[in-house]
C-alpha positions as CSV (number, residue, x, y, z in Angstrom):
1,X,-0.1,0.1,-0.4
2,X,1.6,3.5,-1.2
3,X,1.9,6.2,1.4
4,X,-1.1,8.0,-0.3
5,X,-3.3,4.9,0.1
6,X,-2.5,4.7,3.6
7,X,-3.5,8.1,4.2
8,X,-6.8,7.9,2.4
9,X,-7.5,4.9,4.2
10,X,-6.8,6.3,7.5
11,X,-9.1,9.4,6.6
12,X,-11.9,7.0,5.6
13,X,-11.8,5.5,9.2
14,X,-12.3,8.9,10.6
15,X,-14.8,10.3,8.0
16,X,-18.0,9.7,9.9
17,X,-16.7,11.2,13.3
18,X,-15.0,14.2,11.2
19,X,-18.4,14.7,9.2
20,X,-20.8,14.3,12.2
21,X,-18.5,16.7,14.1
22,X,-18.2,19.3,11.7
23,X,-22.4,19.1,10.9
24,X,-22.6,20.0,14.7
25,X,-20.0,22.7,14.5
26,X,-21.5,24.7,11.2
27,X,-24.9,23.1,11.4
28,X,-25.4,22.9,7.7
29,X,-25.0,19.4,6.3
30,X,-23.7,20.2,2.8
31,X,-21.1,22.9,4.2
32,X,-20.0,20.0,6.2
33,X,-19.3,17.7,3.4
34,X,-17.5,20.3,1.8
35,X,-15.2,20.8,4.6
36,X,-14.8,17.0,4.8
37,X,-13.4,17.0,1.5
38,X,-11.3,19.6,2.0
39,X,-9.7,18.2,4.9
40,X,-9.3,15.1,2.8
41,X,-7.4,17.1,0.1
42,X,-5.0,19.1,2.7
43,X,-4.3,15.2,4.1
44,X,-3.4,13.7,0.7
45,X,-1.4,16.9,-0.1
46,X,1.2,16.3,2.9
47,X,4.3,15.3,2.7
48,X,4.2,13.1,6.1
49,X,1.6,12.8,8.7
50,X,2.0,11.1,12.3
51,X,2.2,7.3,12.3
52,X,0.5,7.2,15.9
53,X,-3.2,6.4,15.3
54,X,-4.3,8.6,18.0
55,X,-2.0,11.5,16.8
56,X,-3.1,11.0,13.2
57,X,-7.1,11.2,14.3
58,X,-6.1,14.5,16.2
59,X,-4.2,15.9,13.2
60,X,-7.6,15.3,11.2
61,X,-9.3,17.2,13.7
62,X,-7.0,19.9,13.8
63,X,-7.5,20.6,10.2
64,X,-11.6,20.0,10.4
65,X,-11.3,22.6,13.2
66,X,-9.4,25.0,11.2
67,X,-11.2,24.8,8.4
68,X,-14.6,25.3,10.0
69,X,-13.7,27.9,12.2
70,X,-12.1,29.8,9.1
71,X,-16.1,29.1,7.3
72,X,-17.8,30.3,10.3
73,X,-16.0,33.6,10.5
74,X,-16.2,34.5,6.9
75,X,-19.5,33.0,6.0
76,X,-21.6,32.6,9.2
77,X,-25.2,33.9,8.8
78,X,-26.7,32.6,12.1
79,X,-28.5,34.8,14.4
80,X,-29.5,34.1,17.9
81,X,-33.5,34.4,16.9
82,X,-33.1,31.6,13.9
83,X,-35.0,28.8,15.7
84,X,-38.0,31.3,16.5
85,X,-38.2,32.0,12.7
86,X,-37.6,28.6,11.6
87,X,-40.6,27.6,13.9
88,X,-43.2,30.3,12.3
89,X,-42.0,28.6,9.1
90,X,-42.4,25.2,9.9
91,X,-45.8,25.6,11.3
92,X,-46.9,27.5,8.0
93,X,-45.6,24.3,5.9
94,X,-48.4,22.0,5.3
95,X,-45.9,19.1,4.2
96,X,-43.6,19.7,6.8
97,X,-46.5,19.4,9.2
98,X,-48.0,16.8,7.6
99,X,-44.9,14.4,7.5
100,X,-43.8,15.3,11.1
101,X,-47.5,14.2,12.1
102,X,-46.6,10.7,10.6
103,X,-43.2,10.3,12.3
104,X,-44.8,11.3,15.6
105,X,-46.8,7.7,15.2
106,X,-43.9,6.0,14.1
107,X,-42.4,3.1,16.3
108,X,-38.7,5.1,16.2
109,X,-40.1,8.2,18.0
110,X,-38.0,7.6,20.8
111,X,-34.5,8.1,17.9
112,X,-36.3,10.7,16.3
113,X,-36.6,12.2,19.6
114,X,-33.0,11.8,20.5
115,X,-31.8,13.1,16.8
116,X,-34.1,16.4,17.6
117,X,-32.1,16.8,21.0
118,X,-28.8,16.5,19.1
119,X,-29.9,19.0,16.4
120,X,-31.3,21.1,18.9
121,X,-28.0,20.9,20.8
122,X,-25.9,21.9,17.6
123,X,-28.5,24.9,17.0
124,X,-28.1,26.3,20.3
125,X,-24.1,25.7,20.1
126,X,-24.4,28.1,17.1
127,X,-25.3,31.0,19.3
128,X,-21.8,30.5,21.3
129,X,-18.5,31.7,20.2
130,X,-17.0,29.0,17.6
131,X,-14.2,28.3,19.5
132,X,-16.0,27.4,22.4
133,X,-18.5,25.4,20.5
134,X,-15.5,23.4,18.9
135,X,-13.8,22.7,22.4
136,X,-16.8,21.8,24.0
137,X,-17.5,19.0,21.2
138,X,-14.0,18.1,21.3
139,X,-13.7,17.6,24.8
140,X,-17.3,16.2,25.4
141,X,-18.3,14.5,22.6
142,X,-15.3,13.1,21.0
143,X,-13.4,12.5,24.0
144,X,-10.2,14.4,23.9
145,X,-8.6,15.6,26.9
146,X,-8.1,19.3,27.7
147,X,-4.4,19.1,26.5
148,X,-5.5,17.5,23.3
149,X,-8.4,20.3,22.8
150,X,-5.8,22.9,23.4
151,X,-3.3,21.2,20.7
152,X,-5.8,20.7,18.1
153,X,-6.8,24.5,18.5
154,X,-3.5,25.8,18.7
155,X,-4.3,27.1,22.1
156,X,-3.1,27.0,25.8
157,X,-4.0,24.5,28.3
158,X,-5.8,27.5,30.3
159,X,-7.7,29.0,26.9
160,X,-9.1,25.5,26.0
161,X,-10.2,25.2,29.5
162,X,-11.8,28.4,29.8
163,X,-13.7,28.0,26.1
164,X,-14.9,24.8,27.4
165,X,-16.3,26.1,31.2
166,X,-17.8,29.3,29.0
167,X,-19.9,26.8,26.9
168,X,-21.1,24.8,29.6
169,X,-22.1,27.7,31.5
170,X,-23.5,29.6,28.4
171,X,-25.7,26.5,27.7
172,X,-27.0,26.1,30.8
173,X,-28.1,29.5,31.0
174,X,-29.8,29.1,27.4
175,X,-31.5,26.1,28.2
176,X,-32.8,27.3,31.7
177,X,-34.5,30.1,30.2
178,X,-35.4,29.0,26.5
179,X,-35.8,25.0,26.7
180,X,-39.2,23.4,27.5
181,X,-37.1,20.5,28.8
182,X,-36.3,22.4,31.8
183,X,-40.0,23.8,32.5
184,X,-42.1,20.7,32.1
185,X,-42.4,17.1,31.9
186,X,-41.5,16.2,28.3
187,X,-39.1,16.3,25.3
188,X,-37.7,19.5,24.1
189,X,-39.6,20.7,21.2
190,X,-38.4,24.4,21.2
191,X,-37.2,24.3,17.6
192,X,-40.9,24.1,15.9
193,X,-43.0,23.1,18.8
194,X,-45.5,21.0,16.1
195,X,-48.8,20.0,18.3
196,X,-46.6,18.8,21.2
197,X,-44.8,16.4,18.4
198,X,-42.9,15.0,21.4
199,X,-45.0,13.8,24.4
200,X,-43.4,12.0,27.7
201,X,-45.7,9.4,27.1
202,X,-44.4,8.5,23.6
203,X,-40.4,8.0,25.0
204,X,-39.0,11.0,26.4
205,X,-35.0,9.9,25.8
206,X,-34.1,11.6,29.1
207,X,-36.9,9.9,31.0
208,X,-35.2,9.1,34.7
209,X,-32.0,11.4,34.2
210,X,-31.1,14.8,35.1
211,X,-32.3,17.5,32.5
212,X,-29.0,19.3,32.3
213,X,-26.3,19.7,29.9
214,X,-24.7,16.6,30.6
215,X,-27.8,14.5,30.1
216,X,-28.2,16.5,26.7
217,X,-24.0,15.6,25.9
218,X,-24.7,12.2,26.4
219,X,-27.2,11.5,23.9
220,X,-25.2,13.8,21.3
221,X,-22.1,11.5,22.4
222,X,-24.3,8.3,21.6
223,X,-25.3,9.8,18.1
224,X,-21.8,11.6,18.1
225,X,-21.4,10.0,14.1
226,X,-24.7,9.6,12.9
227,X,-26.1,11.7,10.0
228,X,-29.2,13.8,10.5
229,X,-32.5,11.7,10.2
230,X,-35.0,12.7,8.0
231,X,-37.4,14.7,9.8
232,X,-34.5,16.8,10.8
233,X,-33.2,17.1,7.0
234,X,-36.6,18.8,6.8
235,X,-36.1,21.0,9.7
236,X,-32.5,21.9,8.5
237,X,-33.9,22.9,5.3
238,X,-36.2,25.5,7.1
239,X,-33.3,26.9,8.8
240,X,-31.7,27.3,5.7
241,X,-34.1,28.8,3.8
242,X,-34.4,31.4,6.6
243,X,-30.7,32.0,7.1
244,X,-30.4,32.2,3.1
245,X,-33.2,35.0,3.1
246,X,-31.7,37.2,5.9
247,X,-28.6,37.7,3.5
248,X,-30.5,38.8,0.5
């Protein structure tokens, strides 16, 4: 196997994780895919790469993180109220409402609910500084130590730790204020709130757990390499429409 083939094979083994990470960092799935492709090209262009598997994984995540942060600095159209705007768009979309009702009766509802929470978490992360979001995902979802997060992000240990702590504190504050999960029994439905789409008697994925940032992180970690499900592809299509309109 040639050196290029070895790099390609190593990248492929990390591809799902990188795609999941970038999707949760930039939210827009097609942009995440573009960044993954760019990361692959960067890897193949390198004359030498770490031989140790853990160091090579960290290198892939460093390239992906740099690409994502650069993209977000240059092109981000995210704004604080986008989820509220998307809710209005969803409620007015007859096709979205109809398909959501069909899924609400699906035996896969609990999986859909977990998918919803993972997407909601990613959307909420976008209201934080990009560096804070990346540091939190690397540490709490993709199992890097604080030292490793610092190296991946080209920062000091203290800066990486501060980003993670700040992200956790801000998420707690945002959920305390805005998330129905904290205020009542039942699954979070703050993004679209369609006909009480998720109800406690239909498979609350957080049942029996504390309703805090760690409980949400546990679900995101469980689904960290999973692509968006069909309902949330529809939801993110609406989010993208709202964001694109804001740039016109």
